[in-house]
C-alpha positions in Angstrom: 97.8 200.1 123.6 97.7 203.0 121.2 99.9 206.2 121.8 98.5 209.8 121.8 100.6 213.1 121.6 103.8 213.2 123.2 103.8 209.2 123.5 101.2 209.2 126.3 99.1 206.0 126.0 95.5 206.5 124.9 94.3 204.4 127.6 95.5 207.4 130.0 94.2 210.2 127.7 90.9 208.6 127.6 90.6 208.0 131.4 87.2 207.9 133.0 88.2 210.9 135.0 88.7 213.3 131.9 85.9 216.0 131.5 85.3 218.5 128.7 87.7 219.3 125.9 90.1 216.4 127.1 91.1 218.0 130.3 91.3 215.8 133.1 89.8 216.7 136.6 91.2 220.4 137.3 89.9 220.2 141.2 90.3 217.8 144.0 93.4 216.5 145.7 93.9 213.1 144.4 96.0 211.8 141.6 94.2 212.7 138.4 95.8 211.8 134.8 95.5 214.8 132.5 95.3 215.3 128.7 94.8 218.9 128.0 98.1 220.3 129.0 100.4 218.1 126.3 101.2 221.0 124.1 103.1 222.6 127.2 105.5 220.0 126.3 105.8 220.6 122.5 109.3 222.3 123.1 110.7 219.3 124.8 113.3 217.3 123.2 111.6 214.3 121.4 113.4 211.7 123.7 112.0 213.4 126.7 108.5 214.3 125.3 107.8 210.5 124.3 108.4 209.6 128.0 106.3 212.3 129.9 102.8 211.9 131.4 100.9 214.9 132.7 99.0 214.8 135.9 97.9 216.5 139.1 99.3 215.3 142.6 97.7 216.5 145.7 96.0 219.1 143.6 99.1 220.5 142.2 99.8 220.3 138.5 102.9 217.9 137.7 104.8 215.8 135.1 106.5 212.5 135.4 109.1 211.6 132.9 110.3 207.9 133.2 113.2 206.2 131.6 111.2 203.4 129.8 107.8 202.9 131.7 108.7 199.1 132.2 111.6 198.8 134.5 111.3 200.2 138.1 113.3 203.4 138.5 114.0 205.8 141.7 112.4 209.2 141.2 113.3 212.7 142.2 110.5 215.5 143.0 111.9 218.6 141.8 110.4 222.3 142.5 111.5 225.2 140.0 112.0 228.7 141.1 109.6 231.7 141.5 108.0 233.0 138.3 109.2 229.8 136.5 107.1 226.6 135.7 107.8 222.9 135.8 108.3 222.8 132.0 111.4 224.9 132.3 114.9 223.3 131.6 113.9 220.0 130.1 117.7 219.2 129.7 117.6 218.3 133.5 114.8 215.8 133.3 116.4 214.2 130.1 119.7 213.6 131.7 117.8 212.1 134.7 115.8 209.7 132.7 119.0 208.8 130.6 120.5 208.0 134.0 117.7 205.5 134.9 116.0 208.1 137.1 112.2 209.2 137.0 111.5 213.1 137.3 108.5 214.3 139.0 108.5 218.1 138.6 105.7 220.2 140.2 104.3 223.6 139.6 104.8 225.8 142.6 101.6 227.3 144.3 100.5 230.2 142.0 102.7 229.2 139.2 102.6 227.5 135.7 99.3 225.9 135.3 98.0 227.3 138.3 99.2 230.9 137.5 98.4 233.8 139.8 100.0 237.1 138.8 100.3 238.2 142.4 102.2 235.3 143.5 104.9 236.1 141.4 106.0 239.3 143.3 108.8 239.0 145.9 106.8 240.2 148.6 104.7 236.7 148.2 107.6 234.5 148.2 107.2 233.3 151.8 103.5 232.4 150.7 104.8 230.4 148.1 107.2 228.6 150.2 105.1 228.0 153.2 102.3 226.6 150.9 104.7 224.6 149.0 105.9 222.9 152.0 102.5 222.1 153.0 101.9 220.3 149.6 104.8 218.0 149.6 103.2 215.1 151.6 100.1 215.2 149.5 102.1 215.1 146.4 104.1 212.1 147.4 100.9 210.5 148.7 99.2 211.1 145.3 102.1 209.9 143.3 102.2 206.4 145.3 98.4 206.1 145.0 98.6 206.7 141.3 101.8 204.3 140.9 99.9 201.5 142.7 96.7 202.0 140.9 98.4 202.2 137.4 101.2 199.7 138.1 103.7 202.4 137.3 107.2 201.2 137.7 108.3 203.9 140.0 110.2 202.9 143.2 109.1 205.4 145.9 111.5 203.6 148.3 114.3 205.3 146.3 113.1 209.0 146.3 115.1 212.2 146.2 113.9 215.6 146.1 115.2 219.1 145.0 114.6 222.4 143.9 116.0 225.7 142.6 115.9 229.1 144.3 112.4 229.1 146.0 112.0 225.7 145.2 115.1 225.0 147.0 113.7 226.8 150.0 110.6 224.7 149.9 112.7 221.5 149.8 115.3 222.5 152.7 112.4 223.6 154.9 110.2 220.4 154.4 113.5 218.1 155.0 113.2 219.8 158.8 110.5 217.5 159.5 110.2 213.6 159.2 110.4 212.3 155.6 111.1 209.3 153.4 113.6 211.0 151.1 117.2 209.3 150.6 118.8 212.3 149.2 118.5 216.1 148.4 120.0 218.4 145.8 119.5 222.2 145.6 120.7 225.0 143.7 120.9 228.9 143.7 118.9 228.8 147.1 119.5 229.3 150.8 118.6 227.5 153.9 119.3 230.7 155.9 116.4 233.0 155.1 117.2 235.0 158.1 120.4 235.9 156.6 118.6 236.7 153.4 116.0 239.0 155.0 117.9 240.6 157.7 121.6 240.5 156.8 123.5 243.1 158.9 125.8 243.9 156.0 125.8 243.4 152.1 122.9 242.7 150.1 119.6 241.7 151.5 116.2 240.6 149.9 114.3 244.0 149.1 111.1 243.0 151.0 110.0 243.7 154.6 108.6 240.9 156.7 108.5 240.4 160.5 111.1 238.1 161.9 108.5 235.7 163.1 107.0 235.3 159.9 110.3 234.6 158.3 111.2 232.2 161.1 108.3 229.9 160.3 109.7 229.0 156.9 113.5 229.5 157.7 115.1 226.0 157.6 118.1 227.2 159.6 115.5 227.8 162.5 114.3 224.2 162.4 117.5 222.2 162.0 116.8 220.1 165.2 114.4 218.0 162.9 117.0 217.5 160.1 117.7 213.8 159.7 121.0 213.6 158.1 120.9 212.7 154.4 123.3 213.2 151.4 122.8 216.7 150.1 124.3 218.6 147.1 124.0 222.4 146.9 125.2 224.3 143.7 125.6 228.1 143.6 127.3 230.8 141.9 129.5 232.9 144.1 128.4 236.0 142.1 124.7 235.4 142.5 122.9 238.8 142.7 119.5 237.4 143.9 120.5 234.6 146.6 124.0 235.8 147.8 126.3 232.9 148.3 127.3 233.8 151.8 124.1 232.8 153.6 124.1 229.3 151.8 127.8 228.7 152.6 126.9 229.4 156.4 124.0 227.0 156.2 126.3 224.3 154.6 129.0 224.8 157.3 126.4 224.6 159.9 124.9 221.3 158.5 128.3 219.8 158.1 129.0 220.5 161.9 125.5 219.0 162.9 126.2 215.7 160.8 129.6 215.4 162.4 128.1 215.9 165.9 125.5 213.4 165.2 128.2 211.0 164.2 127.6 211.1 160.5 130.2 212.1 157.8 130.0 215.7 157.0 131.3 214.9 153.5 127.7 213.8 153.0 126.9 217.6 152.4 128.5 218.5 149.1 129.0 222.2 148.1 129.8 223.0 144.6 130.4 226.7 143.6 131.7 228.5 140.6 133.2 232.1 140.9 130.6 233.3 138.1 128.9 231.6 135.4 127.5 234.2 132.9 124.0 233.4 133.8 121.3 236.1 134.3 121.9 237.9 137.4 124.2 235.0 138.2 121.2 233.3 139.2 118.8 231.9 136.6 120.7 228.7 135.5 124.4 228.2 135.4 125.2 229.9 132.1 128.3 228.4 130.5 128.8 225.7 133.2 125.2 224.6 132.9 126.4 221.3 131.4 128.8 220.6 134.5 126.1 221.8 137.0 123.4 219.4 135.5 126.0 216.5 135.2 127.2 216.9 138.8 123.4 216.8 140.0 122.7 213.7 137.8 125.6 211.9 139.0 124.9 212.8 142.7 121.2 211.4 142.3 122.5 208.3 140.5 125.1 207.8 143.3 122.5 207.7 146.1 119.4 206.4 144.3 120.8 203.7 142.0 124.5 202.9 142.9 123.9 202.9 146.7 120.5 201.3 146.7 
């Protein structure tokens, strides 16, 4: 089999679903292999770019990076933050594949390849989260269908999920409903949206929404449906976008709930730094970025490989 740009086999680049200028099916909701977005990966380290395949899953633009495309590997579904895109922070995906874990990164609604300027605004955050939550099941179903059809060595019985900021909110809210994920890692996010929007003291999100609107997507309002699984949450205590207090309260509530259900509260891991030097103490982890990414990678390896 020949190899095209970014190491993608030409058999995929020339698939029968490709239409016009090498771009594969922009519409529809099924899994579609895509060729026209490969330049989006040109800034990736070579070791990562050679293992990446672009596609659409449930209508959402995505990328899958696999350790070697030959041996079965667990996979993590990852959602970036608001105003970002799935190509951001390739060092995260490179660490995962080097640890034996496949990465499936997805553009949030209105972001990346489906950019909509209005969806970048803070007042549209709840729309991004709500739509993103609805898309998760279609993304997983499409990845499963594609893996079976193409005989991809992705083990969806060992699947994790995670996200940063708004992507973490999508993740936490989705986990309040039945799911098949084994573990979750989030960073610079909160599961207490009520505390973010309606804080009685301290900073609050500078957008006004009704309590009913916020409640629909607020994980803390739906924890009765949360199934205890291992969780890692990372945060800067100086975060000026998502104050740490709300997420700390959410973590403490989860630990109590795990204990009440006979589960070890230590399954909920909480790792913070007093300050990191990152922009707004929110975008990445600045000078402790390496430590944060290594901790997350070790967490996923522990629960998706070592504990399997």
